[in-house]
N, C-alpha and C positions, 0 to 999 in steps of 0.2 A: 520554328521545327526540329521536326523531331524525322529522320529522315532513316533506311534501314538496308545498310550497302550491303553485297551479297554478291559469295567467289567469284559473280559472273563481269563484277569491274576491278578484276587484281590484275599487278603486276609480275607478280612472282604467286606460287601458292600463300592464298590465306593471309593477303597485303590490297591495302584500296591502289589502289594506281595517282599517283602523288599527282597526273592531269588531274582526275577529273573533283578530286581536293580541290585542285586550286580556280578549276572552275567552274568549283560548289561557293570560290568565294572571287570571282569574276574580276578582271579588272584592280586591283589590287596586288601589293605585296604583299608576300607570301613568307609565313616563316612555319617551316616544319617541325613537329617538337618530338613528332612522335606515329609508332609504320602504325596505319588505319587497318581493326584487324578487321577481317572481312567476314559476313555473317555477324552483323555489330551495331549496336541502332545508337547514333552517334546526333547527339546535340551541335544546330545551328545557329549560333544568335549572331546577332548584326546590332550596329547602333548607328545614329550618328556621335560623336562630338564636338561635334561645333560647324554650325552653319554662319557665313558670308556671304548678304546679298545671295549670285547667281552661285553660289561655294557652298562644300555638304564634304564635309569629311566623319569618312566612317573609320567605323572597324567592329572588325571579326570575330568567332572563335568555333571552332567545330573542335569541343570532345564527347566522351566517353558517357555514356550513362550511369547515371549509377545501381548496381547492382548485385544483389548477397552484399549488403556490408561494407562493400570497396565503395573507394572513391574515384572520381570519373577523373582521367584521364586529359589533357592536353592534348588536340590531334597536331593542331594547324591551329595560329588566328593571322588577321591579313588586315591592312591597315589601305587606304585608299583614300583618295579626293574626286569628288564628280559637278563638275559646271554644267549647269543648265546651258544650254545653246542660250543666244542672241536671240532667235529668230521661234523660240518656244511656243511665243499668245501662238504666232502664226499657223506653229502646226496642226488649232487640235487638238480633236479625238485621237488621230492619230496615236498623237507623243502625249497627251493623259491617259490613255487605256496601257 
């Protein structure tokens, strides 16, 4: 996913609010690595690193897009454990959508 974060989501002039970054990586332990500068494009990645029964361990990253020959910068990374409810099958379409 690629997302543009403009100046309307800043906590300090030109710096994207850390709470928004946490929201993008919700329910995860978030490690902030660098400020997210406003009016920039970011690459959001998430992957399942382990599946075991109803449990799924995920890791995610937010980094800047490479531009003008510059390397990308890691903004934040996160990890989380998600557990599917035991009654998920009974929730039907509401849960699956």
